[in-house]
C-alpha positions in Angstrom: 21.2 -62.9 28.3 18.5 -62.1 25.8 15.6 -59.7 26.1 16.3 -59.1 29.8 15.9 -62.8 30.6 19.0 -64.3 32.2 20.4 -67.5 30.8 20.1 -70.4 33.2 22.8 -72.7 31.7 25.0 -71.9 34.7 22.8 -74.2 36.7 23.6 -77.2 34.6 25.5 -78.9 37.5 22.2 -79.4 39.3 21.0 -81.8 36.5 22.0 -85.3 35.8 25.6 -85.5 34.5 25.8 -81.7 34.3 23.4 -81.7 31.3 22.7 -78.2 30.0 19.3 -76.7 31.0 16.8 -75.5 28.4 16.2 -71.8 28.3 13.0 -71.1 30.2 11.9 -67.6 31.0 12.6 -66.6 34.6 13.1 -63.4 36.5 16.0 -61.9 38.3 17.3 -63.4 41.6 15.5 -60.8 43.7 12.1 -61.8 42.4 10.1 -65.0 42.3 11.6 -67.5 40.0 9.6 -69.4 37.3 10.0 -72.9 36.2 13.4 -74.4 35.6 13.5 -77.4 33.2 16.5 -79.7 33.0 17.2 -82.2 30.3 16.3 -85.6 31.6 14.5 -84.4 34.7 11.2 -83.0 35.7 10.1 -79.4 36.3 10.7 -77.8 39.7 9.0 -74.6 40.8 11.1 -72.5 43.1 9.5 -69.9 45.3 10.9 -66.6 46.4 10.8 -67.5 50.1 12.9 -70.7 49.6 15.5 -68.9 47.5 15.8 -65.9 49.8 16.3 -68.2 52.8 18.9 -70.3 51.2 20.9 -67.3 49.9 21.5 -66.1 53.5 25.2 -66.5 53.9 25.7 -68.6 50.8 27.3 -67.8 47.5 25.3 -67.6 44.3 26.4 -71.1 43.4 24.2 -72.5 46.3 21.1 -71.7 44.2 21.6 -75.0 42.5 20.7 -76.7 45.7 17.1 -75.5 45.6 16.5 -77.5 42.4 16.0 -80.7 44.3 13.8 -82.2 41.5 16.8 -82.3 39.2 19.7 -84.8 39.2 19.2 -88.4 40.1 15.9 -87.9 42.1 13.9 -91.0 42.3 10.6 -91.9 43.9 10.7 -95.6 45.0 7.1 -96.7 45.2 8.0 -99.9 47.0 9.3 -98.2 50.1 7.1 -98.3 53.2 6.4 -95.3 55.4 9.3 -92.9 55.3 9.2 -91.4 58.8 7.1 -90.5 61.7 5.3 -87.1 61.2 7.8 -84.2 61.1 7.9 -81.9 64.1 9.4 -79.0 62.1 7.5 -75.7 62.4 7.3 -72.4 60.4 7.8 -72.6 56.7 9.2 -76.2 57.0 12.0 -75.5 54.5 15.3 -77.1 55.2 18.6 -77.3 53.3 21.6 -79.4 53.1 24.8 -79.3 51.0 27.9 -81.3 50.5 29.2 -84.6 49.0 28.3 -85.1 45.3 28.7 -88.9 46.0 25.5 -88.6 48.2 23.4 -86.8 45.6 21.6 -89.9 44.3 20.9 -91.4 47.8 19.8 -88.0 49.3 17.4 -87.5 46.4 15.9 -91.0 47.2 15.8 -90.2 50.9 14.0 -86.9 50.2 11.5 -88.5 48.0 10.5 -91.2 50.5 10.7 -88.9 53.5 8.4 -86.4 52.0 5.7 -89.0 51.2 4.9 -89.0 54.9 6.0 -85.5 55.6 4.3 -83.6 52.8 4.4 -80.2 54.5 8.3 -80.4 54.7 10.4 -79.1 51.8 14.0 -80.3 51.6 16.7 -79.3 49.1 20.2 -80.6 48.7 23.1 -79.0 46.9 25.9 -81.4 45.8 28.7 -78.9 45.9 31.3 -81.3 47.2 32.3 -82.3 50.8 34.6 -79.3 51.5 32.1 -76.7 50.2 29.2 -78.4 52.0 30.9 -78.3 55.4 32.0 -74.7 54.8 28.4 -73.7 54.0 27.1 -75.5 57.1 29.6 -73.6 59.2 28.1 -70.3 58.1 24.7 -71.5 59.5 23.1 -71.4 56.0 22.2 -75.1 56.0 20.6 -77.5 58.5 23.0 -80.3 57.7 26.0 -81.2 55.6 27.2 -84.3 53.8 30.8 -85.2 53.8 32.9 -88.1 52.5 35.5 -87.3 55.2 35.1 -86.6 58.9 35.4 -83.1 60.4 38.8 -81.9 61.3 39.7 -80.2 64.6 39.4 -76.7 63.2 35.9 -77.4 61.8 34.7 -78.8 65.1 36.0 -75.7 66.8 34.3 -73.4 64.3 31.0 -75.2 64.7 30.6 -73.9 68.2 29.8 -70.5 66.8 27.0 -72.0 64.7 25.4 -74.5 67.1 23.3 -73.3 70.0 25.5 -75.2 72.5 28.2 -77.9 72.2 29.6 -78.5 68.8 28.8 -80.2 65.4 29.2 -83.9 65.1 29.2 -86.4 62.2 27.8 -89.9 61.8 28.2 -92.3 58.9 25.0 -92.7 56.9 26.2 -94.0 53.5 28.7 -96.8 52.8 29.8 -97.5 49.2 32.8 -98.7 47.2 34.8 -96.1 45.3 35.2 -97.6 41.9 38.3 -97.0 39.7 36.6 -96.7 36.4 38.0 -96.7 32.9 37.0 -96.2 29.3 39.1 -98.3 27.0 37.6 -99.5 23.7 40.1 -102.3 23.4 38.8 -103.9 26.5 35.2 -102.7 26.5 34.2 -103.9 23.1 30.5 -104.6 22.2 31.0 -108.3 22.7 32.4 -108.1 26.2 30.0 -109.0 29.0 29.6 -106.8 32.1 31.4 -109.5 34.2 34.4 -109.3 32.0 34.8 -105.5 32.1 37.4 -105.7 34.8 41.2 -105.2 35.0 43.3 -106.4 37.9 45.6 -103.9 39.6 47.5 -103.7 42.8 47.8 -100.5 44.8 51.3 -99.8 43.5 50.1 -99.8 39.9 47.1 -97.6 40.7 49.4 -95.2 42.5 51.9 -95.0 39.6 49.1 -94.4 37.1 47.6 -91.5 39.1 51.0 -90.0 39.7 51.8 -90.0 36.0 54.5 -92.7 36.2 52.6 -95.3 34.1 51.3 -93.6 30.9 50.3 -96.3 28.5 47.6 -99.0 28.9 50.0 -101.7 27.6 52.6 -100.9 30.2 54.4 -104.0 31.4 53.1 -103.5 35.0 49.5 -103.6 33.8 50.1 -106.5 31.4 51.7 -108.6 34.1 48.6 -108.4 36.2 46.3 -109.1 33.3 48.0 -111.7 31.1 44.9 -112.9 29.3 43.8 -109.4 28.1 45.2 -107.9 24.9 45.8 -104.4 26.2 46.0 -101.6 23.5 48.8 -99.2 22.9 46.7 -96.2 24.1 47.8 -93.3 26.3 46.3 -93.2 29.8 44.4 -90.0 30.6 43.8 -89.6 34.4 40.6 -87.9 35.4 40.5 -86.5 38.9 38.5 -84.1 40.9 39.0 -80.3 40.6 37.0 -79.4 43.7 37.7 -80.1 47.4 36.4 -83.6 47.8 36.0 -86.2 50.5 36.1 -88.9 47.7 39.6 -87.6 46.8 40.6 -87.9 50.5 39.3 -91.5 50.7 41.2 -92.4 47.4 44.4 -90.7 48.5 44.1 -92.4 52.0 43.9 -95.8 50.3 46.9 -95.0 48.1 49.0 -93.8 51.0 48.1 -96.8 53.2 48.4 -99.5 50.6 51.2 -98.2 48.4 53.4 -95.9 50.6 56.5 -96.4 48.5 54.7 -95.4 45.3 52.4 -92.6 46.6 54.4 -89.7 48.1 51.4 -87.5 49.0 49.5 -87.3 52.2 45.7 -88.0 52.3 43.9 -84.8 51.4 40.7 -83.4 49.9 42.5 -81.4 47.1 44.1 -83.5 44.4 47.9 -83.3 45.0 49.4 -83.2 41.5 48.7 -81.9 38.1 48.5 -85.2 36.3 45.6 -85.6 33.8 42.4 -83.7 33.5 40.4 -82.2 36.4 36.6 -82.3 36.6 34.1 -80.9 39.2 32.1 -83.3 41.2 31.3 -87.0 40.7 29.2 -86.3 37.7 31.9 -84.2 36.2 34.4 -87.1 36.5 31.8 -89.5 34.9 31.2 -87.2 32.0 34.9 -86.6 31.3 35.8 -90.3 31.5 33.0 -91.1 29.0 34.3 -88.5 26.5 37.5 -90.1 25.4 39.2 -93.5 24.9 41.9 -94.3 27.5 40.5 -92.4 30.4 40.6 -93.6 34.1 39.0 -92.0 37.1 37.5 -92.7 40.6 33.9 -92.3 41.5 31.2 -93.7 43.9 30.4 -97.2 42.6 26.8 -96.2 42.2 27.9 -94.0 39.3 30.1 -96.7 37.5 27.5 -97.3 34.7 28.9 -99.3 31.8 32.5 -98.3 32.4 35.2 -100.9 33.1 36.2 -101.2 36.7 39.4 -102.2 38.5 39.5 -105.1 40.8 42.1 -104.4 43.6 44.6 -106.8 44.9 43.9 -107.7 48.5 46.2 -110.4 49.9 46.6 -112.9 47.1 43.3 -112.3 45.3 41.5 -109.5 43.5 38.3 -107.9 44.8 35.8 -106.0 42.8 34.0 -102.9 44.1 30.9 -104.4 45.6 28.9 -103.4 48.6 29.4 -106.6 50.6 33.2 -106.3 50.2 33.1 -102.8 51.6 30.9 -103.9 54.5 33.6 -106.3 55.5 36.2 -103.6 55.7 34.0 -101.1 57.6 32.8 -103.8 60.1 36.4 -104.7 60.9 37.6 -101.1 61.2 37.9 -99.4 64.6 36.0 -96.3 65.7 38.0 -93.2 66.5 38.3 -92.4 70.2 36.3 -89.2 71.1 35.4 -87.6 74.4 32.4 -89.2 76.1 30.5 -85.9 75.8 30.9 -85.9 72.0 28.2 -87.3 69.6 30.8 -87.9 66.9 31.0 -91.4 65.3 34.0 -91.7 63.0 35.2 -94.9 61.4 39.0 -95.2 61.0 38.9 -97.3 57.8 41.7 -99.9 57.5 42.6 -99.0 53.9 45.6 -101.3 54.0 43.6 -104.4 54.9 44.6 -107.8 53.5 41.5 -109.6 54.7 40.1 -112.0 52.2 37.1 -110.7 50.3 37.5 -107.1 51.5 37.5 -104.1 49.2 39.7 -101.5 50.8 38.7 -98.4 48.8 35.7 -97.9 51.0 33.7 -94.7 51.0 32.3 -93.9 54.5 30.1 -90.8 53.9 28.8 -88.7 56.9 25.9 -86.5 57.8 27.0 -83.4 59.8 24.7 -81.7 62.2 24.6 -79.6 65.4 24.2 -81.2 68.8 21.8 -78.3 69.5 20.3 -75.7 67.1 19.5 -72.1 67.6 15.9 -72.6 66.4 13.5 -75.3 67.5 12.3 -76.2 64.0 15.8 -77.0 62.7 16.6 -79.1 65.8 13.5 -81.2 65.5 13.9 -81.6 61.7 17.6 -82.6 62.0 16.8 -85.2 64.6 13.9 -86.7 62.6 15.7 -86.5 59.3 19.0 -88.0 60.4 17.1 -90.7 62.4 15.3 -91.6 59.2 18.3 -91.8 56.8 20.4 -93.8 59.3 17.6 -96.0 60.4 16.4 -99.3 59.0 14.2 -97.9 56.3 16.5 -95.2 55.2 19.3 -97.7 54.8 17.0 -100.0 52.8 16.2 -97.1 50.5 19.9 -96.4 50.0 20.5 -100.1 49.1 17.6 -100.3 46.7 18.6 -97.1 44.9 22.4 -97.0 44.9 23.5 -100.5 45.8 25.2 -99.3 48.9 26.1 -101.3 52.0 23.9 -100.9 55.1 25.3 -99.8 58.4 26.3 -102.9 60.5 24.3 -103.6 63.6 26.9 -102.3 66.1 27.7 -99.2 64.1 24.0 -98.5 63.5 23.3 -98.5 67.2 26.0 -96.0 67.9 24.9 -93.8 65.1 21.2 -93.7 66.2 22.2 -93.1 69.8 24.3 -90.1 68.7 21.4 -88.7 66.7 18.9 -89.2 69.6 21.0 -86.9 71.7 20.3 -83.9 69.5 18.7 -81.3 71.7 15.3 -80.3 70.2 14.7 -77.4 72.6 
């Protein structure tokens, strides 16, 4: 702090890749904030009313969520009308928090939605799935985003937040989780994007992330990649430090596909102390990029120029592409829930051996109440979720992140669940 002006570098996670913010004069939290300027993103003006509302029941870290102009925000000019007119009343300010994997797509959805709903202000805080659901359960946000479905305790807790009934989740974003690596011996300047792949089976991936394989020229990796001259370089695992639905998906795959080599149960917290920990998807991307020999797991939309692992499925190897994820999701059953519940949960078959399927499939959810305690929130949630899960919202997601759209059958169930939100 200098001259009574607080430093704002603490808000770097709100910007693309955790890039540090420039120092711009602002006032204390209790007063109106000035302009916040991120490297590589535009200026966003934050007003006192928005900040004070978002702070109700939320930790100071949640302030990052109000900087919706930062990060990967885009403004797709080719998209048609974003939504029917918003019914939200009052100040028209609504907040969401959760999965960092959804940051890019939520920014795109906000941009297109607000083109036709200019009186609505939406902000999203990519705190991670676990933190986002926790914040939602305090009543501080209108919706949450999570890479894993709600557990029984969370559903029970939601009854105290929702006006009636309970919270529910619906899938809105389908994407591969890519195992990415930074290895100069394989990613030389003369190597094409198509050649930036290594083949691995689930057992090899499990042994790497459990610290059992520690060199890139290990015989297990070489046997699966006989035409590649692998370097004698130590492997540095990069995994999430925060409670993450992406981690739960990754560990679910390892447990289902390599049970003999992965001794841990699926979970949102990383189960061992192997390698380096990084917060959020962007934190993993940044850490992997900083050293030779690193390997991590991220939403495929964030793979950039890293090398990626093609996973062995049956007798062939499948790369992390949207159409390969769609095959897995379409063939996976829905979880059985009571008829009175709006929940739509996909039980992904991570152990699939179906040809052309990529089993490391991220099914990311939107979490909302079946009924809200205020009319404006209920009307917004129904309209917003209907937009992002609908035809246009899914097209925006495809165009901006390369995600897979919801299949026809799944889409009908999701939209039906959303239509049952009580607006009264």
